[in-house]
C-alpha positions in Angstrom: 126.8 114.8 111.1 123.1 114.0 111.5 122.2 112.7 115.0 120.8 109.2 114.8 117.2 108.9 116.2 116.9 106.9 119.4 113.8 105.1 118.0 113.4 104.5 114.3 110.4 102.7 112.8 111.0 101.7 109.2 108.2 100.7 106.7 106.4 98.8 109.5 103.4 96.7 108.4 101.1 94.5 110.4 97.9 92.5 109.7 95.7 90.2 111.6 94.3 87.9 109.0 92.7 90.0 106.3 92.6 93.1 108.5 95.6 95.5 107.8 96.4 97.3 111.1 99.6 99.1 110.1 100.5 100.3 106.6 104.2 100.9 106.1 104.7 103.2 109.1 107.8 105.4 109.2 108.5 107.3 112.4 111.7 108.6 114.0 111.9 109.8 117.7 114.9 111.7 118.9 116.5 111.1 122.3 114.7 113.2 124.9 111.7 113.8 122.7 108.1 113.3 123.9 105.7 112.2 121.2 102.0 111.7 121.5 100.2 109.2 119.3 96.5 110.2 118.9 93.7 109.0 116.7 90.4 107.0 116.8 90.1 103.6 118.3 91.4 100.9 115.8 93.8 103.3 114.1 96.8 101.2 115.0 98.3 103.3 117.8 98.6 100.6 120.4 99.7 98.0 117.9 102.5 100.3 116.8 103.6 100.7 120.4 103.5 97.0 121.0 105.6 96.4 117.9 108.2 98.8 119.3 109.1 96.3 122.0 108.1 93.3 120.0 105.1 92.3 122.1 103.7 92.1 118.6 105.7 90.8 115.7 105.5 92.8 112.4 104.8 91.4 109.0 107.5 93.6 107.4 109.7 96.5 108.2 111.6 96.9 111.5 112.0 98.9 114.7 115.4 100.1 115.7 116.3 101.4 119.2 119.7 103.0 119.5 120.5 101.6 116.0 119.7 98.0 117.0 116.7 96.0 115.7 114.2 95.0 118.3 113.0 91.4 118.2 115.6 90.5 115.5 119.3 90.1 115.0 121.2 91.0 111.9 123.1 88.1 110.3 124.8 88.4 107.0 122.7 91.4 106.1 119.4 89.7 106.9 117.1 90.0 110.0 116.5 86.8 111.9 114.1 86.3 114.8 115.9 86.9 118.1 116.0 84.3 120.8 114.0 84.9 124.0 117.3 85.7 125.8 118.4 88.2 123.3 114.9 89.8 123.1 114.8 90.1 126.9 118.2 91.9 126.7 116.9 94.2 124.0 113.8 95.1 126.0 115.9 96.4 128.9 116.2 99.7 127.2 112.4 99.9 126.5 110.1 100.5 129.4 106.3 100.0 128.9 103.3 101.1 130.9 99.9 99.6 130.0 96.3 100.5 130.5 96.1 97.9 133.2 98.6 98.0 135.9 99.9 94.4 135.7 101.4 94.5 139.2 102.2 91.3 141.1 99.4 91.1 143.7 101.4 89.1 146.2 104.2 91.7 146.3 104.3 95.1 148.0 104.8 98.3 146.0 108.5 98.2 146.9 108.9 94.6 146.0 107.2 95.1 142.6 109.7 97.8 141.8 112.7 95.7 143.0 111.8 92.5 141.2 113.1 93.4 137.7 116.5 94.8 138.7 117.2 91.9 141.0 115.9 89.0 138.9 116.8 90.4 135.4 119.7 92.8 135.9 121.2 90.8 138.8 121.9 93.9 140.8 122.6 93.7 144.5 119.6 94.1 146.8 120.8 97.1 148.9 121.5 99.1 145.7 118.1 98.1 144.2 116.2 98.9 147.3 117.8 102.4 147.5 116.9 103.0 143.9 113.3 101.7 144.4 112.7 104.0 147.3 114.0 106.9 145.3 111.5 106.0 142.5 108.7 105.7 145.0 109.4 109.3 146.1 109.6 110.4 142.5 106.1 109.1 141.8 104.8 110.6 145.1 104.3 107.3 147.0 107.3 107.2 149.3 105.1 106.4 152.3 103.3 103.5 150.5 106.3 101.1 150.1 104.8 98.3 152.2 101.3 98.4 150.7 100.0 95.7 148.4 98.3 96.6 145.1 94.8 95.8 146.4 95.4 98.5 149.1 96.2 101.1 146.5 93.9 103.2 144.2 94.1 102.7 140.5 96.1 105.9 140.1 98.6 104.8 142.8 98.9 101.4 141.1 99.7 103.1 137.8 102.3 105.2 139.4 103.9 102.1 140.9 103.8 100.6 137.4 105.7 103.6 136.1 108.3 103.3 138.9 108.7 99.6 138.1 109.4 100.4 134.4 111.9 103.1 135.4 113.7 100.7 137.7 115.1 98.9 134.7 116.7 102.2 133.6 115.2 102.3 130.1 116.3 104.7 127.4 112.7 105.1 126.1 109.3 104.8 127.9 106.2 103.6 126.0 102.8 104.5 127.5 99.7 102.8 126.1 96.8 105.0 127.3 98.1 104.9 130.8 95.1 106.9 132.2 92.2 105.3 130.3 91.4 102.8 133.1 91.4 105.5 135.8 88.7 107.4 137.5 88.8 111.0 136.3 90.0 112.4 139.6 93.0 110.1 139.6 94.2 111.0 136.1 96.1 114.2 137.2 98.5 112.4 139.5 99.7 110.0 136.8 100.0 112.8 134.2 102.0 114.8 136.7 104.6 112.0 137.1 104.8 111.8 133.3 105.3 115.6 133.1 108.2 115.2 135.6 109.8 112.5 133.4 109.5 114.7 130.4 111.2 117.6 132.2 114.0 115.2 133.2 114.6 114.4 129.6 113.1 110.9 129.3 112.3 109.9 125.8 108.6 109.0 125.8 106.1 107.8 123.2 102.5 108.1 124.6 99.3 106.7 123.2 96.7 109.0 124.7 93.4 110.8 124.5 94.5 113.4 127.0 94.7 116.3 124.5 95.7 118.8 127.2 98.7 116.7 128.1 99.7 116.3 124.4 99.4 120.1 123.9 101.3 121.1 127.1 104.0 118.4 127.5 104.7 116.7 124.2 107.2 118.0 121.6 105.3 116.4 118.7 101.8 115.0 118.0 101.3 112.2 115.6 97.7 111.6 114.3 97.0 108.1 113.1 93.9 106.8 111.3 93.3 103.5 109.5 96.8 102.2 110.1 98.6 105.2 108.7 100.2 108.4 110.0 97.9 111.1 108.6 99.5 114.2 110.1 102.3 115.1 112.5 104.0 118.1 113.8 104.2 120.6 116.7 101.2 120.2 119.2 100.1 123.8 118.6 100.0 123.1 114.8 98.3 119.7 114.7 95.8 120.3 117.6 94.9 123.9 116.8 95.4 124.2 113.1 95.2 120.6 111.6 95.7 120.4 107.9 93.8 117.2 107.1 90.0 116.8 107.3 90.4 113.4 109.0 92.4 115.1 111.9 89.8 118.0 112.1 87.0 115.5 112.3 88.7 113.5 115.1 89.4 116.6 117.2 85.9 118.0 116.7 84.5 114.8 118.3 87.1 114.8 121.1 87.1 118.5 122.1 
């Protein structure tokens, strides 16, 4: 019997006014798979990622995580917009890390990580704190628990943001250019945390311009342009021997 993909995007379309951003996208991601989304600015990568956890609503099509639609509920064979409560529940299985860090400035690193599990999951504080400290160690910031975001570098803040997303115990992690706002010397620390997550079997979908990371860590590279998936396959194939001129042109400019 075929294994159901953990994330399934089905004929997803999205427009802003007259501008078509996504054109009937189909994409399956298996549990434990690490997928890089690459392509020029404006190709629809970030919009696709935001549709996956319903930060953006699609015009047509659907996104399924573990077989369940995200942002909608199925009633009598038809999809209906989910309530805020149901959407919040659906999003528990989907972690997201943005370009900006979006940390609560008035909370310490530890408090930022603990907030979701206590407030949303209603877990007991001692259990949450133990888990949060474990995650701080995972991202290499075990000694920074009591520091506030303004006392941390951009790379440290992004690693706290990753730990905060992991604290909700998601089944899939979405990364929207997580290193693009960082100084070059800080990028490596964030990518190292992501490598660790990949090695531990976390399902990850990563919008990135870090071609080295895509080549070394990802199981598959998906190249997008003009709202469509132009080419996808093994990193060594897509990045070193692309079949489409549009992919070759993009990589020539990037490398």
